N, C-alpha and C positions, 0 to 999 in steps of 0.2 A: 565140639565138630564129630568125634570120634564115638559118641557116648550110644550110639545106635547100629553099630556094626553086625550085629549077632552072627551066628555059626553061618549063614549063607555068603555074608559077606567077606569072611573069614576063610572061606573056602575059594571064593572066587581069586582073592587073592594068592592063595598056593597055587591055584593053577595056573593063572597067571606070570607067577614065578619060575614054573615048571618048563612054562611053554619060552619063556626067552632066557631063561640061562639052562636047562636042561637039568635031567635026574640027575646026572654025575657032580657037577656044579654044584647044586644045592646042597647034596650030600656030602661034600666034605667041606662045605661051608658050616654045614649045622654038626658036623664031627670038630670043625674048630672053632665052634662057638661051646660044644660040650667040655673040649679041652680046657678051656679058658672059663669056663664054669669051674671045673675041678681043681685046677690050678688056684683058684680067687679063694675056692674052700679051706685049700690046704695052706693059704698063706693065712688066712683067716684062724685055724685052727693054732698053726705056729706061733703068730702072734699071741695069742689067748694063752698058749704053754710057758713063752716066754714072760708075760704079765704076772701069772704066776708064780714061776719060779723067782723073777726079781722081787715078788710081795714076800714069799717065803723068805728069801734070804735075807730082806728087810726084818721080818719079824723074829727072825735069829739072831740079829744084830742088837736089838733092842735088848737093854739091861733091865731088871726089877723093876728098878726105882724110877725108870722112863715107863715103865707099864702102869704104875701108880698114876702117874700125872694126868695119863691118857684117860 
């Protein structure tokens, strides 16, 4: 259904959104979307850092005899 929207269709949708909601409302909405994306990326990076720290901690706790088994 949406396979062939193209650039003219996207521009038409953008114009309709601007007419319906006004420039200020769309601008604030896009700002909130940007903040949400930034928060998501920060959360992913923090989660990755926690996993890396946990793996380093686990690797530090392994004795040489256990390393030979792996």
